[in-house]
N, C-alpha and C positions, 0 to 999 in steps of 0.2 A: 437703193435697196440692195442688200446682199442676197444672192440666190443660193448660197451654200453656207453651211454652218461653220462657225469658227472652231478652232481646236478646242477651246473651252466648252463650247456648246456640244461638240461631238462627245466630249468626256461626260457631260451631263446626260446626254442621250444614252450613252452606253450604260451608265449607272442605273438610270430609271427603266430602261428596257429590261435590264436584268432583274431589277426589283419587282416590276409588275409581272414579268414572266414567272418568277418564283413565287410571289405572294398572291397573285391573282390569276391562277390557272382556271380553266373552264369549270372545274369542280367548285371552286370558291364562288365564282359568278353565279352558278346555278343554285348553290346553297343559299345565296342572299335573296333569291326570288321568293315572293313577289315584291318584297319591300325595297329591294335595290340598295341596301346598305349593310356593310359589314363593319361593326364597331372595332373588331380586332384589327382588321386591315387599316382602318382609319388611325388607330393608335400607332401602328407600325409606320404608316406614312408620315405621321406627325414627328416621329423620331428622326426622319430624314430631313426635316425642316421645310418640306415642300409647301405645306399650307400657308406659311408666311414668308416664303422666299422672296416674293416681289415687294416686300416692305423694307423701309430703311432699317439699318441695324439698330438705330436709336429707338425704334418702335418694337424691337424684338424680332425683326425680320432678317433676311439674308442679303440685302442690298442688291438683289438680282433685278434685271430689267423685265419688262413684259415679254420681250422676245425670249429670254431665258425660261420664263414660266411656260411659254408656248411649246418649248422643246419637251418639257415634262408632260404637258397636257396631251401632246400627240401620242406619247407612249401610254398615258392613261387611257386615252380613247381606243388605242389599238387592242388593249386587253380588257375593255369593258369593265374596268375596275369599279366595284360597287361602293364608291365613296364620292362625296360631293365636292370634288376638288375645285372645279371652275366657279361654282356658285359661292363657295366659301372664300376663295382667293379674291374674287371681284368685290364681294361685300366687305371684306376686311380692308381692302385697298380704299374703298369708298369711305368707310368709317374713319380710317386714318386721315384721309385727305380733307375731311370736313371737321377735323378736330374733335372726334369723339373721345370719350373717357379713356385715357391712356392704359389703365389696368385692363379694361375690356379689350382694347386692341392687342395688348400683350398676350392676354389669354387666348385670343383668336389666333394670333401669330404662332403660338405654341401648339395649336390644335386641341387645347383643353376644352374649348367650346366650339360649336359649329354655327356659322352664320350663313344666311342666304339673303336674296333680295326678291321681292315680289315684282315680277315683270310687268304685271298689269296693275293699274291703280285700284286700290280697294274701293268697294261700293258698300256704303253703310257699315264701314269698319271691317269688312270681310275681304281678304285677298284670296282670289281663287287660283287653284292649281299652282301653288308656289313651288318652284323647283327646289328639291331638298327640304320642302316644308314639313315633311313627315319626321325629319330627324334633326332639324336645326332648332336651337334654343334662342337664337337671335335672328329676328326677321327685320330687314330694312325695307321700308316702303316709301312711296311718295304719296302724301296726302295733301292734295291741293298744291300749294306752292312750297311745301316744306317736306324735308326728309325726316321720317320718324323711325324710331328704333323700339321694337317690342321684344322684351326678354321674358319668355315663358317656357315651360316644359313642353317639348315637342310631343305631338300626338302618337308618334311611333308607327303610324300607318296612315294610309290615305286611299283614295279610290283606285281600283285596279286599272291598269293601263297596259297597252300592248308592249311597252318598252320596259315594264317592271321597274319604273323609276319611282323614287320616293317623293312623289307629288302629294300635296295636301292643301286644303283650304286652311287659312290661318286668320284668327281674329286679331286685328291690329288696331282696334278701336282705342285701346289704352296706351298706344305707343307714344313715347316722348318725342316731341319735335326738337331736333337739335341743330338744324341748319336749313337755309333756303335750298330748294331743289335745284335751281340753276346755278352753275352749269354742271355740277358734279353728277347729278342723277343720269343725265343723258350720256355722259362720258362712261359711267358704269355700265349702262345698258350696251353701249358699243363694245366695251371690253368683253362683256358676256357673249355678245354675238360673234366677235372675232375668235375668241378662245373656243367657243363651242364649235365653230367651223373647223378649227384646227383639230379638235377631238374627232369630228366626223372624218377628217382626212386620215387620221390614224386608224380609225375603224375600217374605212374603205381599203386602205393599204393592206391591212391584215386579212380582210376578206378576199382580196385578189390573190394574196400569197397562198391562202388555203385552197383557193380554187385552182391555182396553177399546180400545186402539189397533187391535188386530186386528179386532174386530167392527165397527169403523167403516169398515174397508177391504174386508173380505170381502163380496162381492156374491153374493146368491142371490135368484132370482126378481126380478132387476133392482133390488133394494134392498139396502142394508147389512144384514147379519144382526143388527146391534145394534138394529134397529128391531123385532125379534121380541120379543114380550112374555116368552116363556119364557126367553130369554137375559137380558133385562133383570132378571127376577126372580132368576135365579141370581147375577148380579153384585151385585144389591142385598143378597142374603143374605150373600154373601162379604164385602162391604164392612162390613156390620153386625157380623159375627163378627170382622173385623179390628179394628174400633174397640174392641170389647170386649177383645180380646187386648192392644191397645195400652194401654188404661187399666189393665188388671190387671197387665201386666208393669212398667209404669212406677210403678205404686203399690207393687209389690214392691220395686223399686229404692229408691224413696223411703223405704219402711219400714225397709229395711236401713241406709240412709244416716242415718236419724234414730233408730236403735235402738228401733223400735217392737216391742212384745211379740208382735205377730202377723206379724212379718217372715218367719219360717220357713214358716208356713202359706201366706202369700201367694206366696212364691217357688215352692213346690210347685204351687200352683194355677195360677200364671202359666205355668210350663213346660208343664203338661199341656194347658191351654186353647190356648196358642199353637201347640203341636205339632199339635193337632187342627185348628186353623184353617188 
């Protein structure tokens, strides 16, 4: 596993760091509350090709790897961009992998429609708290031993939550079964876990950066509080945990990208560790 970005990945990072810094400043993030989705920002992101970048070109994608997508996801997480990039990308990759309707996959790759996946199996046809469920018009779920696809108008809102995320319950009882659940479904969940961990790493890195800037400016007893040893120790611990989360999350992505046998285990570990970080 590489521990540093390639030149191409550095270029991708620079482009999307700039994109999200310009298009998703704090004002845009706050304006999207409490629904957690900005349709205008999604349209702009679709123009960059990010929603379908990790699909083959023949399917309307950008022929990028999962590791390339992770570079974009880290920038997305750092700026709390109110668009469902991870859910959409993972669901679209799953649909392509199981041979879903090519026009549907092409529309998703272009960002013309939004897809998500129900992380929990539906009960009596109802999938609870689906990530991006409030805004996605394509919901992929596992019903028994089959993967189903439900295409309906999104509700536009869902239960209030502390993260202001577009969560919503979705009725998937009428979903069309299109493929056996194994092994594609578990693979998709692992991709979601690993990429979500990467997003948390981006968020944590940005939080530490903001904190460091603050302790350099905040004056107490006529000196910046960043000179206080207790604060320095706390920031050092946070930075150490962050680097651990960064390495673990990107190792999980690499393991998935290279079909390593420990990929599922690493994805779960990465999500837990990054969430705690």
